[in-house]
Each structure stands twice: as C-alpha cells, then as structure tokens.
SEDRENGU-995601 format. One record per residue: y, x, z of N, C-alpha, C, O in turn. Coordinates in steps of 0.001 Angstrom, whole numbers, plus 500000, padded with zeros to 6 digits. Example, Ala and Ser with C-alpha at 12.3 -4.5 7.8 and 13.67 -1.06 7.14 Angstrom:
// SEDRENGU-995601
494310513190507800495500512300507800496700513200507800496681514236508465 497750512850507080498940513670507140500030512900507870501138513409508039 
***
This chain:
// SEDRENGU-995601
898243526381221896897400526376220720896314527442220866896500528443221558 895173527209220199894102528182220185894489529332219279894910529114218143 894351530547219766894733531695218948893719531923217835892518531719218014 894225532349216686893404532573215506892780533963215583893473534933215889 891502534068215313890825535358215401890924536106214067890572535575213014 891409537347214134891567538171212946891116539598213225891204540081214354 890635540260212189890292541670212294891504542539212018892440542118211337 891484543758212551892615544669212353892145546109212569891242546364213366 892760547031211858892520548445212127893077548771213509894239548488213802 892241549366214352892580549548215768893862550341215983894605550060216924 894137551321215133895333552153215323896613551348215223897635551747215782 896579550200214509897777549379214346898144548638215623899265548146215756 897207548555216562897477547939217864897880548977218904898086548643220071 897992550244218482898382551301219404897233552083219985897446552942220841 896005551809219541894861552568220045894890553974219435895078554129218228 894707554974220260894815556373219820893478556851219272892739557589219923 893193556407218057891888556672217452891996557413216128890981557653215475 893203557778215720893355558471214450892830559906214538892540560407215624 892712560551213391892125561893213343892887562891214227892301563833214760 894209562669214375895026563577215190895192563100216631895992563654217386 894436562075217006894513561552218360895695560638218601895955560248219739 896413560291217548897582559433217660897247558006217214896090557684216943 898278557157217144898113555775216690899159555471215631900003556311215319 899101554273215082900093553798214113900518552382214514900426551444213722 900981552251215749901329550934216276902306550207215361903325550758214945 901970548958215061902862548076214317903337546989215289902566546089215620 904595547058215751905066546098216775905000544644216314904711543760217122 905260544378215041905191542986214578903778542441214748903589541331215245 902797543219214337901413542750214419900978542563215870900346541561216204 901312543518216732900863543428218126901651542408218927901068541610219660 902975542426218793903820541674219719904286540323219195904502539401219982 904443540189217886904937538929217322903795538081216794903531537000217320 903118538555215766901958537820215270900874537749216342900115536782216412 900814538788217178899802538837218225899891537711219242898922537444219953 901039537045219324901163535892220226900291534729219781899963533850220578 899918534724218508899163533601217947897782534019217457897027533199216934 897458535296217627896226535845217066895397536513218151895935537193219024 894108536320218093893162537087218888892675538229218000891814538029217143 893218539406218201892870540547217352891497541092217716891159541228218892 890710541403216687889431542087216863889580543457216196889531543547214969 889761544530216985890068545836216394888829546595215912887751546496216497 889014547353214835887955548176214275888512549558213951889613549677213412 887769550578214272888030551929213776886709552445213230885872552905214007 886494552385211934885201552803211374884816554231211717883641554521211945 885801555131211757885486556524212046884892556685213443883867557344213618 885541556079214430885032556159215797883719555387215928882783555846216583 883658554220215302882468553378215413881234554049214815880117553827215281 881434554865213787880273555512213165879905556817213858878964557493213443 880642557180214918880251558322215733881096559563215591880749560605216147 882209559486214853883080560652214714884009560747215924884382559724216498 884383561961216313885176562139217531886669561922217303887136561817216169 887395561859218399888869561852218396889320562985219313888950562982220487 890107563963218831890530564089217433889387564591216558888318564948217053 889635564611215225888608565049214283889298565629213048890507565482212865 888535566262212243889075566807211003889471565661210069888771564651209987 890581565821209376891006564787208432890017564688207273889300565642206975 889987563528206627889035563267205543889759562634204367890858562097204501 889117562713203222889623561983202065888456561556201182887324562009201352 888763560673200234887760560265199250887737561291198129888785561739197663 886544561658197703886414562688196669885427562214195600884319561769195902 885864562325194342884994561927193243884107563103192830884590564197192539 882806562848192812881851563886192459881679563974190940882187563137190193 880957564995190506880754565200189068880041564022188413880260563741187235 879182563325189178878466562175188621879256560881188709878750559817188350 880513560964189193881371559785189291881324559097190632882156558231190907 880379559455191474880278558834192800881451559268193676881916560405193598 881918558342194511883015558636195436882443558847196826881722557997197349 882772559992197421882238560358198718883374560531199719884518560780199339 883046560397200999883997560638202081883754562053202604882690562346203150 884749562928202433884557564361202686885674564870203581886833564491203412 885325565734204539886362566344205379887163567330204538886615568001203663 888447567413204806889336568158203906889254569671204070889516570395203109 888902570174205251888886571627205460887486572200205279887288573130204496 886518571647206001885155572193205929884319571542204836883211571994204549 884848570476204221884188569780203115882817569240203527881854569288202762 882761568738204728881534568080205193881498566667204639882481565934204745 880382566280204053880213564938203493879708564005204591878583564149205068 880548563047204989880154562108206053879929560698205493879922559718206238 879748560612204180879565559299203548878367558567204126878463557384204454 877250559249204254876046558593204760876230558034206157875784556926206455 876885558801207009877143558354208378878021557114208393877764556170209140 879071557121207553879966555971207481879266554761206870879402553648207377 878524554967205792877869553848205122876799553209205996876595551996205942 876120554012206795875105553446207690875743552473208669875192551404208930 876911552839209216877607551928210123878112550695209376877993549577209876 878678550895208175879201549782207385878102548768207076878313547562207205 876937549254206672875836548352206326875374547543207532874844546442207382 875573548080208702875222547352209928876344546410210363876087545278210775 877593546885210270878715546153210852879236545022209983879562543953210498 879321545234208685879978544241207822879258542893207830879931541866207921 877924542838207738877271541518207820877532540802209141877539539572209196 877747541573210203877964540960211514879343540322211653879582539562212591 880247540625210731881573540004210789881495538492210625882357537767211121 880471538017209935880342536568209718880308535819211043880869534729211159 879648536402212043879530535741213351880867535667214066881043534828214950 881814536526213704883131536508214343884023535399213793885013535024214421 883666534870212607884425533765212013885918534110211908886775533347212354 886207535258211317887588535722211190888359534869210205887789534284209284 889689534806210417890571534084209495891340535040208581892014534603207649 891239536334208847891938537313208033891681538702208574891047538880209614 892199539703207830892004541087208257893212541901207800893635541813206647 893761542693208723894850543612208399894304545029208453893874545499209506 894325545707207311893797547059207200894908548093207295896082547779207094 894526549339207606895471550452207631895642551001206228894678551431205593 896864550984205755897144551433204394896781552906204208896952553725205111 896284553214203034895989554575202568894862555267203330894607556450203102 894191554561204221893080555144204967891844555261204073891535554317203346 891126556396204103889921556525203277888786555602203721887822555404202982 888896555044204911887905554049205339888456552634205225887729551714204853 889725552455205540890255551099205721891383550700204780891853549565204854 891828551575203912892852551179202953892285550182201954891202550404201413 892993549091201698892451548067200807892780548300199338892162547693198464 893739549165199058894061549518197672894934550771197701895532551103198724 894996551453196571895893552596196452895517553812197277896358554684197494 894264553896197748893828555073198504893534556191197508892762555994196569 894135557348197700893953558448196762892506558945196758891870559102197800 892021559184195551890714559798195362890947561165194724891653561275193722 890357562196195302890582563564194848889362564096194096888252563583194243 889588565129193293888459565826192687888060567007193571888663567238194619 887050567744193144886529568831193964887543569950194161887393570762195073 888574570006193320889607571018193446890767570569194329891755571285194490 890634569383194891891674568877195780892851568250195071893917568083195665 892675567899193807893739567261193034893483565761192932892328565346192839 894541564933192949894362563487192821893630563114191530893909563657190461 892695562182191654891874561767190518891715560247190534890608559726190400 892834559548190700892803558089190730892955557543192138893272558278193073 892728556255192275892850555605193578891888554435193656891349553982192647 891683553955194877890781552824195079890913552297196486891968552432197106 889856551697197000889855551147198355889026552042199264888111552729198810 889356552028200559888549552731201542887163552122201640886967550966201263 886204552877202137884809552441202114884580551156202904883903550245202427 885137551081204101884954549887204937885688548692204340885121547604204232 886940548888203954887716547785203382887056547249202129886995546036201932 886561548135201280885899547700200049884675546848200356884426545843199688 883914547250201364882709546497201728883055545125202289882381544141201985 884117545053203118884541543768203677885009542831202557884627541661202522 885827543346201655886364542503200590885270542042199629885338540936199092 884261542890199414883171542509198526882298541420199141881863540501198447 882046541522200430881154540551201085881874539248201419881258538182201428 883193539331201696883952538125202070885161537979201132886299538159201565 884925537658199871886014537654198882887088536607199123888192536733198592 886798535584199904887793534530200161888600534780201429889528534028201727 888263535816202173888972536123203420890350536717203098890428537674202328 891430536181203660892752536794203445892792538203204026892455538407205192 893200539164203221893301540553203674894633541136203205895147540767202149 895177542042203995896389542785203634896391544089204401895606544284205329 897297544992203996897503546180204813898897546125205415899781545429204915 899077546874206501900330546752207255901531547216206447902648546755206681 901316548125205497902436548584204687902984547478203811904199547294203735 902116546743203153902543545647202278903145544493203075903948543729202540 902767544356204348903314543269205153904785543481205503905413542589206073 905341544636205174906782544832205343907565544106204266908773543914204401 906893543701203200907516542899202146907510541436202600906434540879202820 908672540797202745908708539423203288907871538428202488907229537557203074 907868538544201159907110537597200343905609537773200553904877536787200640 905148539016200633903729539272200857903323538864202268902222538357202483 904227539091203236903940538681204616903809537161204700902872536653205317 904729536444204092904680534979204118903413534475203446902775533544203937 903044535089202316901853534665201598900597534906202423899744534025202526 900477536084203006899279536423203770899122535545205003898065534952205216 900172535460205814900066534677207048899879533200206726899163532491207433 900523532739205658900313531356205234898860531090204907898322530047205282 898210532022204209896793531857203869895927531831205115894963531068205195 896268532658206078895492532709207325895520531353208027894483530857208470 896700530759208127896813529477208816896170528347208019895611527423208610 896239528402206692895549527391205889894042527503206091893360526491206259 893518528729206074892081528895206273891654528380207640890569527816207781 892501528569208647892165528069209973892092526540209969891192525955210571 893037525903209291892979524436209190891774523992208373891178522951208652 891417524778207365890253524439206546888981524480207387888117523615207238 888855525455208256887655525528209089887520524299209971886410523825210214 888644523782210452888600522541211234888135521382210369887384520518210823 888584521368209123888156520332208176886652520434207932885956519419207908 886148521661207751884710521856207541883906521394208749882837520801208605 884427521669209935883723521272211148883589519756211224882543519234211612 884659519052210850884585517584210842883586517110209804882800516199210063 883613517729208622882565517527207634882548516206206899881553515890206246 883610515422206978883622514120206314884493514160205062885340515039204904 884270513196204183885104513077202995886543512758203388887487513235202758 886701511952204429888047511615204901888796512874205346889997513006205109 888075513801205994888707515047206419889149515870205220890237516446205232 888320515932204184888682516662202967889895516039202300890820516747201901 889896514721202176891036514029201571892298514294202380893360514555201813 892185514227203706893345514468204562893859515890204435895069516107204371 892955516862204397893361518255204239894107518443202930895185519038202900 893534517934201850894161518101200535895529517425200490896484517971199939 895612516257201064896879515515201058897958516275201806899090516362201330 897632516827202969898616517547203775899090518841203112900175519337203417 898274519385202205898600520677201597899077520559200154899190521569199460 899357519349199695899723519178198284900969519969197909900973520659196889 902013519884198700903244520601198352903042522117198472903591522886197683 902263522530199452901953523960199584901238524463198337901595525506197790 900240523728197895899492524123196702900377524083195459900261524940194583 901249523101195386902172523015194264903068524241194188903409524696193096 903453524778195344904336525942195355903644527201194836904308528159194439 902315527198194840901565528337194316901153528130192862901215529059192056 900735526916192531900324526629191155900119525134190970899142524589191484 901006524454190253900802523023189976899492522760189245898837521747189491 899105523663188349897861523467187603896657523545188534895733522740188422 896663524506189447895544524634190394895528523441191359894455523000191772 896687522923191717896740521717192556895995520574191874895245519843192521 896202520422190575895511519347189844893999519591189822893221518645189950 893579520846189661892148521154189683891522520773191020890457520157191065 892188521142192098891671520819193424891664519317193659890761518782194302 892678518645193134892728517195193251891552516525192559891024515525193046 891145517079191422890004516508190704888703516687191490887828515821191463 888587517812192188887395518010193027887324516954194110886262516385194361 888457516690194755888497515688195820888225514299195268887487513517195867 888828513993194115888662512658193529887219512387193127886769511243193167 886491513434192741885113513261192282884087513538193373882889513591193097 884544513715194609883649514159195681882630513109196098881506513448196469 883007511859196042882112510803196519880825510801195703880847510810194473 879714510788196413878416510767195748877834512133195475876695512232195019 878592513204195744878103514553195558877780515175196929878339514753197941 876892516164196970876554516805198257877805517364198925878487518206198339 878119516916200133879369517334200788879527518840200919880622519364200717 878454519544201252878550520989201435878914521683200116879700522630200102 878337521205199012878643521791197711880087521512197313880753522368196730 880569520313197628881953519956197320882911520855198090883870521379197523 882650521034199379883528521871200199883505523321199731884535523994199723 882322523798199340882224525178198852883020525348197567883699526358197387 882943524379196683883699524436195427885191524388195704885967525117195086 885588523537196626887013523410196958887545524718197535888597525201197116 886818525293198497887274526532199129887337527673198123888254528493198169 886365527730197214886326528803196223887535528766195305887911529791194735 888150527601195154889364527480194330890625527520195185891685527943194724 890502527078196431891657527020197322892236528395197611893433528612197426 891404529326198061891923530612198521892524531455197388893576532058197597 891909531528196199892575532231195103893897531583194690894823532272194261 893982530262194821895247529585194520896338530027195467897457530323195046 896012530073196752897004530465197754897388531937197643898466532332198087 896520532745197058896830534167196887897899534391195819898511535459195778 898130533405194959899202533504193970900541533384194687900729532476195497 901465534281194402902755534236195081903552533006194664903590532648193487 904183532368195635905058531225195380906437531761194998907204532174195867 906747531755193727908010532301193236909168531357193533908939530176193794 910409531847193500911561530954193686911568529786192711911966528680193075 911134530018191479911105528922190504910123527834190930910436526646190854 908934528241191379907942527254191819908391526575193110908184525374193283 909000527330194008909510526741195244910610525729194942910673524673195571 911460526043193999912540525127193622911972523823193107912489522753193426 910920523894192317910272522693191816909760521826192965909907520604192937 909162522456193970908647521712195114909792521093195914909704519937196328 910846521843196130911990521336196886912617520125196195912974519146196849 912746520199194889913309519067194144912366517867194176912806516719194250 911067518148194119910074517074194230910194516382195584910194515153195659 910296517172196656910429516591197993911723515806198126911755514753198763 912780516315197530914073515612197575913975514239196932914689513311197311 913078514119195951912917512838195266912515511700196181912746510537195851 911919512005197324911528510950198259912742510298198924912620509261199577 913912510918198750915120510380199387916176509950198370917314509664198742 915807509903197094916810509656196058917484508295196194918637508136195795 916778507313196753917366505984196926918059505840198279918652504799198560 917990506862199110918515506736200469919734507620200722920439507439201715 919978508561199838921103509470200026922289509068199161922129508566198048 923476509299199696924675509079198908924866510200197893924194511230197950 925775509984196982926007510950195904926399512322196459925947513349195953 927235512339197491927692513622198043926539514376198699926417515591198539 925693513656199439924559514319200089923587514864199060923055515961199226 923353514105197997922470514579196932923031515851196307922306516821196089 924314515834196027924944516996195400924870518214196311924620519328195852 925088517996197597925038519119198543923636519714198620923479520935198635 922612518854198671921241519348198767920826520053197472920175521097197509 921203519481196343920896520134195069921569521501194974920984522452194457 922790521593195472923507522877195453922819523884196367922752525071196047 922309523417197500921623524307198426920305524803197819919951525976197941 919599523896197172918352524293196513918636525310195414917887526272195244 919711525098194673920062526040193609920495527384194192920218528433193609 921166527355195328921552528605195987920309529387196399920283530615196317 919271528661196847918004529336197150917419529949195877916994531104195885 917397529185194790916828529683193533917516530965193074916881531851192502 918812531054193327919590532212192907919528533372193903920124534425193677 918797533167195013918664534233196000919838534354196945920000535386197596 920660533325197036921855533378197887921579532936199313922312533312200227 920532532142199517920128531704200859918609531773200927917951531683199891 918029531930202125916569531960202242915976530561202136916688529558202197 914666530517201976913964529245201809914149528324203006914126527102202857 914332528898204194914451528056205388915653527133205302915659526079205938 916681527502204527917895526679204465917619525297203870917893524301204540 917086525183202635916777523838202129915628523171202883915614521949203028 914667523958203363913559523366204115914071522710205391913603521633205758 915019523339206068915574522764207298916268521440207019916169520507207816 916968521351205895917624520084205539916579519010205265916727517862205686 915519519394204553914462518421204280913772517969205568913421516796205699 913576518872206505913013518481207798913907517447208484913425516466209049 915211517687208424916163516745209031916065515381208364916093514354209042 915952515365207043915868514089206331914562513360206639914536512133206730 913490514112206798912211513504207166912330512800208505911859511673208660 912959513459209477913136512848210786914102511664210727913882510637211369 915148511817209968916190510778209876915648509495209267915953508398209735 914831509639208206914332508455207504912878508139207839912298507203207289 912295508919208736910911508701209157909984508605207943909231507644207786 910063509633207089909274509669205849907855510167206156907684511348206458 906830509301206087905496509657206566904783510701205710904111511579206251 904913510623204391904199511577203534904712512992203758903921513919203933 906020513161203752906576514496203939906392514992205370906252516194205593 906391514085206335906191514492207714904840515172207889904690516052208737 903861514767207094902520515327207202902336516604206394901302517262206512 903323516968205574903162518114204687903272519452205427904271519721206094 902248520272205301902239521604205889903374522455205321903884523349205996 903759522178204098904792522963203414906067523105204246906693524164204243 906448522057204949907692522079205711907544522779207066908541523054207734 906323523064207467906087523699208773904784524491208702903809524124209357 904749525576207916903483526245207597902885527090208713901679527336208726 903721527539209651903263528442210709904250528364211862905335527808211693 903911528902213030904845528861214163906223529402213792906341530413213100 907262528711214264908636529074213911908981530495214337909815531151213713 908334530969215408908635532314215919908337533418214897908889534515214984 907464533124213935907129534132212915908190534220211827908241535199211081 909032533204211737910180533207210818909768533535209383910453534293208697 908652532967208931908147533300207605909091532887206483909161533553205450 909816531790206685910669531272205624912097531812205711912936531489204870 912369532621206712913737533085206923914123534250206023915303534581205906 913140534868205391913432536081204617912905536007203195912853537026202505 912510534810202738912014534659201371912870533628200634912624533346199461 
***
C-alpha cells in the first residue's frame, strides 16, 4: 500500500532537536504507525534558526494581552523570529498534501492545547496552543491533528487514526471527481459515520442526494466541511452498540435463535465494557464472509485501518 503522508514534531521520531539536545521518541509513532506513514518531521525552533542545545522557552502573556515566546532565563523575546518562519512555512504545507499531524504536547511552539502561558513574574496565567500548532490548525481546520500524549488514550488514538485514513480515502474520491465516486465513498462510510453521529450521517446523505445538477467542486467542499467535524466526534459505546445491532440486522433471517442470542450477548458485553470492540466486529466479519453480504463487505466500519494498528482491540 502507498504510505500516508503526515506531519510530526521531529523529536517524536527520535531526532535530537530539543532545547537540551535530547529527543522524545515515541516508539508507536515511529515503529508501528510508521509502517504505514511517510512522516514529514518539523522542529520549528531549529527551522527558525535557534541552536541545539538552546535556552528553554515558554509562552508569556504581556501587559497588553499579547502572547510572546520568551526564553526563560535571559527573557529574550524570539516571537518575531518564530513567526517569520511560521508565516513562510505554514502556507507551504498545502503542497505536501498531509493527511494529519502529530504535535509535541506542551511545547510552546508545537503543543496543540494545554500549553502553559505565564505572566511576567513567571506564574501560570492560563493555557493555549503553541505558536506553530495554532497557525497550522487555523489555516487547515479540517486536517486531523493530535499530540502524542493524548494518543496514549485508546479512544483518542482510534478516533485520530481513523480520521487520517478516512481523509486519505476522501482524497482519492476527490481525485476521481465524479458523482459516482462521491456516492461510493458515502455508501462505504455509512456505518462509520453512524458510529459518530446518526444525525450528521443524515445531513451528509442529503448533500449526496442533492448533488446532481450542482457544481461538483462546491458539493465536495460542502461534504468535506461536514465530514471531518463529524468524524472528530468520539464514537461512544452507546453509538457503537447501535451500529453493531444495525449491522446484525442484515443477518436476522439467516441466523438461528442461538446464534442471534450469542451475538446480542457479545454486543451487550461490549456495551458494558467487558470485551473490546474487536470482539463483536470479528463475529460480524465472519458472518459477512459466511453469507457473502455485499453491503457490509464494503463497509469501512468493519476494517477501518491496517490490523497491525489494533485500533479496535482497546476500545
């Protein structure tokens, strides 16, 4: 398979670019997800001309409310140097056609949320996003982004990586550019969308149903603008249970009473947190193969990402 191109904070790949000359290697990102991803590393501090090692920095709120990037010991303001690089680099990301970005948590340049902001006395004065991460998220609001700390949460990891793979399939749909491609994409992702929001699934369905006769580019833009925020909603056990029961309905006339009872019990065990999502999904995969069910066979929901990532094994 073609590897998916994603941005990442360079230190997470083991590059020794941090202020202390060290790294923050994340083995899952480099060695596991990295088997399927072409990583494009960024270190804003090094890219804007700061040395390694260097004095540590933090975000500091000024008297006028402006947030600046300031060195912690000598209190040198390097905001202008960083912003000059950001203004040059962020627009160029479009040419890379990234499918997602993993930022370094709590970094004053690359943290996507919860980065401490200090006052002039060195006391915490709120939190926000790092300068580079904030600029990326503002310019590319539909791009899936996360930080490596939050990816330790199985539900957030499954949600983020799932969005990355959906966006990659969407780009293929855009490249084809036909109404048939849009209909096919929407059809294959119906159960996935249902697991995030049944109401949003209906909204997206209406866009597809009304697409004929409208400018294709505008239709695709409208669809994508609703698609990515929908996928960002976490698929809760209750919503997943609804999807699993819906999928089971395709076999209601083909299963015996005992098999139905067993599958319903397994789905309920998932709802109660007693087994992971992969347990009922694996049974549904078996039933799809056994009965050669064409609609479910095409559903991304049952096979959202490479099995090696084990996204459904821990949620």
